C-alpha positions as CSV (number, residue, x, y, z in Angstrom):
1,X,161.7,145.6,108.0
2,X,161.6,149.3,108.7
3,X,158.3,151.2,108.4
4,X,158.7,154.1,106.0
5,X,156.5,157.2,106.0
6,X,154.9,156.0,102.8
7,X,153.8,152.8,104.6
8,X,152.5,154.7,107.5
9,X,150.5,157.1,105.2
10,X,149.0,154.1,103.3
11,X,148.0,152.4,106.6
12,X,146.3,155.6,107.9
13,X,144.4,156.1,104.6
14,X,143.4,152.4,104.5
15,X,142.2,152.5,108.2
16,X,140.2,155.6,107.5
17,X,138.6,154.0,104.4
18,X,137.8,150.8,106.3
19,X,136.3,152.7,109.2
20,X,134.2,154.7,106.8
21,X,132.7,151.6,105.2
22,X,132.2,149.8,108.5
23,X,130.3,152.4,110.5
24,X,127.1,154.3,110.2
25,X,127.7,156.7,113.0
26,X,128.2,160.3,111.8
27,X,130.9,161.2,114.3
28,X,133.0,158.1,113.4
29,X,132.4,158.7,109.7
30,X,133.6,162.2,110.0
31,X,136.8,161.1,111.7
32,X,137.2,158.3,109.2
33,X,136.9,160.7,106.2
34,X,139.6,162.9,107.8
35,X,141.9,159.9,108.3
36,X,141.4,158.7,104.8
37,X,141.9,162.1,103.2
38,X,144.8,163.0,105.5
39,X,146.6,159.6,104.8
40,X,145.9,160.0,101.0
41,X,147.3,163.5,100.9
42,X,150.3,162.5,103.1
43,X,151.0,159.5,100.7
44,X,150.7,161.7,97.6
45,X,153.1,164.3,99.1
46,X,155.7,161.6,100.0
47,X,155.5,160.0,96.5
48,X,155.8,163.4,94.8
49,X,158.8,164.4,96.9
50,X,160.4,161.0,96.1
51,X,159.8,161.4,92.4
52,X,161.1,165.0,92.3
53,X,164.2,163.9,94.3
54,X,164.9,161.1,91.8
55,X,164.6,163.5,88.8
56,X,167.0,165.9,90.5
57,X,169.5,163.2,91.2
58,X,169.3,161.9,87.6
59,X,169.8,165.4,86.2
60,X,172.8,165.9,88.5
61,X,174.3,162.6,87.5
62,X,173.6,163.1,83.8
63,X,173.7,166.8,83.0
64,X,173.1,166.2,79.2
65,X,169.7,164.7,80.1
66,X,168.5,168.0,81.6
67,X,169.2,170.0,78.4
């Protein structure tokens, strides 16, 4: 099973969130927040791009839908 960029982004975000909950050290918490936020933004960008690509494909395949 290939690992997609969406999967990688979700894993990064989940790892950051787990590290944030599991530690009390400020330096680790800072890195965990950055991983969580970065993974979440990466995942959101990938999903938005996928959705926009799908809409474009549907409009190209069915031009009357875009009117």
